[in-house]
N, C-alpha and C positions, 0 to 999 in steps of 0.2 A: 348233121349237127354242126360240123365245121363250117358249112356254108352259111347256116343261120347265124352262127357266132360272128363270122366275117361280115355279114350284112349289118348286124347290130353294131359292130365296131366301126364300120364305115359310116353308118348313120350318126353314131356318137361323135366321130371325128369331124364330120361335116357340120354338125350342130355346134360343137365347140368352136370350130373355125368361124362360123357365122357370128357367134357371140363375141369372139375376139375382134372380128371385123367391125361389129357394131360399136364396140367400146372405142376402137381407134377412130371410127367415123364421128362419134359423138364427142370425142376428146377425153382422154384418160384423166386429164386435169380437171375437166368439168365434172366428170363422174365422181372423182375424189372429193371435190368441193361439195357436191350434193350429199355425199355420205357424211361429211363433217357436219353439214346443216342438220341432218337427221339426228345424229348422235346416238349414244347408248340409251338415253331415256326414251327416245322415239322408238328404237328397236324393241326395248322391253315392253313398251305399251302395245306394239303390234303383236308381240308374242302373247301378251295377256289376253288381248282380244281373240287371238286364234285359239287359245285354250277354252274360251267361252264358246267359240264356234264348234270345237270338238265336242264339248258337253252338249250343245244343242243337237248335233248330229247323233249323239248317243241317245238323246231323248227320242228322236225320230225312230231310231232302231228299236227302242223299247216298245214303241207303239205297235210295231209289227209283231212282237212277241207276246204282247198282252201282259200277263203276269210274269215279270222278270225283275231282277234287282238292277237298279240304275247303275250301280257301281260296276256290275258285271258287263253291262252294255258299254259303259265308258271305257273299261279296260279293253274290250274287244275292238272298239273303234280306234283306240290308241294303237293297238297292234296293227290293225289294218292300214292306218295311215303311216305308221312308222315303217312297216315293211315296204310300202309303196314308195315312200320318199327316200329311204335310206338304202334299201336293197333293190334299187331300181334296175339293176343289171339283169334281173329275172322278170320278164314281162308277166303281169298278172299275179305276181306273188302276193301283193297286198290283199287281193280278194280271197285267195286261198288261205292266207294267214288269218284274215278276219273270221272266216268260217271255222278254221281250226280253233281259234281262241274262244269262239262262242261255245264250242263243245267242251272246253277245258276250264272255263272260268268258274270259280266258286260262286254259287248262287244261281247258276244257269243249269237247267235240266233240259238242254236242247240236244236232240240227236243230230247227226250230220245232215239228214234230209231237211229238217226244219231250219237248221242253221243256214244251209245253202239257200233255201227258198226265201227266208227273211232277208238275207244279204242281197240276193238278186232283186227282190222287190224294192228294198231300200235304195239300191243303186238306180233303179228305174225311176223312182219318185224323185230322187236327188237330181238326176239328169234332166228330167222333165221340168222341174221347178227352175233349174238353171237357165234353160232356154226361155222359159216364160219371163224370168227376170231380165234377160237380155232384150227381149222384144219390148217389154214394158218400159225399161229404162231408155231404150232408143227412142220410143215415142215421146217420153218426157223431155228429151233433150233435142228434139228436132229443130228447135229455134236457133241452135248454134251452127247449123249447116251453112257453110260458105260456098261461094261459087268455085267450081272446079273440084269439089269434093264429092260430087254426086256418085261417081263410080265407087269410091271407098265406102260410102254409106250403103249402096246397094250390096256390096260384098259383105258388109257388117250384118245387114238384115238377112242375107242368105246364110251366113254362118250361124245365125241364131235360129232361123226357121227350118232349114233343111234337116237338122237332127231331130226336131220335133216330128216332122213328116216321116222320117225314117223310123222313129220309135213307134209312131202310130201304126205304120205298116207292119213292122215286125211283131207288134203286140197282137195283131189280127191273124198272123200267119202261123199255123200250127207247126209247120216244118221248122220255122225260125226258133220257136220256143223249144222244140226238141233238140235243135242244134246247140242252143245255149245250155240246156240241161246236160247234154253230153259233154260239153267242154268243161263245165263246172265239176261234173263227176270225175272226169279224167284228172283234172288238177287236184282235186281233193284226195284221190287215190294215191297220188304221189306222196302224200303225208300220212298214209295209212288209214284214211277214212273212206269207207265205202258209202257213197251217197245213196245208192239204190236206184231203182227204175221209176220210182213214184215221185221224183222231184217235180215234174211237170204238173202233176195233180196237186201237190202241196202248194205250188206257186199259184195255180188257178184258184185254189180255195182262198188264198190271201187276197188276191186281186178282186175277188167277188165281194169283199167287204168294203164298199165304197166309202163308208164313214171313216173307217180306219185309214184308208188311203188319203182322204182329205185332211185328216188330222196330221198325218205324217208330212203331207205336202206343205201344210201351213207352218210346221216347225222348220222344215228345210228352207222355206222362203225366208223365215227369220234368220236362219244361219247364213244365207247368201247376203242378206242386208248387213249383217255383222261383218262378213268378209269384206264387203265394199267399204265398211267403216274403217277398216285397216288402211286401205289405199287412201281414203279421204284424209285420215289422220296423218299418215306418212307424208302425203303431198303437202298438206297445210304446214307440217313441221318444217318442210324444206322450202316454204315460202311460195308454193304454187297454189293459186286459187282453183279449186276443183269442187264442183257441187256434188252432193251425195248421189243424185241420179246419174251424173256423169261417171262417178266412181263405180256405181253399180254396173253401168254399161261396160266400162273398161274391164272390170273384174270378170263379168260374165262372159264377155267375148274372148278374153284371153284364155280362160279355162276351157271354153268351147273349142277354140282353135287348137290348143295344146292337146285336148282329148282326141280331136279328129286326126291329128298327126302323132298318134301314140307309138308309131313305129320307131320314132327317134327316142332312144333311152333318156329318161329324166326330162324329156322335152328340151334338151340342150339346144340353145340357140332359137328354138321355136318360140319359147315363152318370151325371150328377150325381144325377138323381132315383132311378136304380137303386141307387146307393151309399147314399143316404139311406133308401130303402125297405127294401132287404135288410139294410143295416147295422143298422137298428133291431131286426131279429130277433135280433141277437147282442149287443145292448146298446151299440152304437156310437152316440154322440150325433151329431146332424145336422152340427154344425160339423166334427167330426173326419171324418165320412163325406165331406163336401165337400172337405176338404183331401186326403183319400186320392185323390179323383177328380182334383183339380187337380194333384197330384204326378204322377199317371200321365200327364196331358196334357203336363206340362213334360218328363217323362222321354221321352215319345214324340218330342217336338220335338228334344230334345238328341241323341237317337240317330238321328232321322229325317233331319235336315239332312245329316249325312255320307253317308247312303244316297243321297240325291238327288244329292249331289256325285259319288259313284261312278258313278251312272248318266250324269251329264253327261260325265264323263271317257271312259266307254265309247263313248258316241255320238260324241264328238269324235275318238277314235281310229279309229272306223269310217269317219267322213267323210274323215279324212286318208288312210287306206288306199285308199279308193275314189278319191280325187283322184290319189294316186300311181299307181294301176293305170291310171287314165284317161290320165295323161301318158305312161306306158310304151306303151300301145296307140297313142296319137297319134304318138309318135316312131317 
């Protein structure tokens, strides 16, 4: 455990060092000027769009459950993203918290097996649509390729295509599905929820409904477009001309690269470096690219703290109910 903690601390320190180095390279004064150009109105607009994105993702999660209260799915999605963005020091906590919230939310009658299966399928569909968005947006902006950038563009295509290939391979491999189920069960048991041995069967039943998968995929595609709209809006507010397809490619590739390098806590430095590298393909200067990354981090914290608060309230209500039931039994 000490060794794992030391590795995480080392990865975090390296990421933070990279972030500081990037700011020094881009120029702290230039980064500050870009922040001033964005201003509080621009930041609030980005947060508002992100709130709509979270609601869209909640709608996609509701598709997996079928009959479920949208408000319950929205609360569970807030908890998942809040734990992931605020309590980042515990890898995978966001997923476990999301599963936990689904079993505790008023209006949800989901056992731990169904909650875990729906969460897993939702993650799979969300990741697949992300890579599709990256490939599609890259095709739409091929006209901006300049001489000498061929290697970077090949790397960008690889970053978008390889995860799709990996997901397709894992989806067909029974051993990989069992491993994912085992990991989810172990994580959920840490919070007192026994997932059971039939998680793989529940997941397979959900994936068999192709129409449901397509509906959820279409909703997630809309969510990624809205996410790109945040980058487009922030860049335009700072005076940078960036097309919506370019913003979609930038957002998709940054999320993909940060996800691949998940070993770095909170993606420290990785997200900033990705914004600078990929943003350069579309003419975004380093200072603006760094501000786009910092704005996303501030946005995640602004919306993540309420999500953690919702989780705390759910756990408190569960403990109070358990205490009341224990008193009734004792009496």
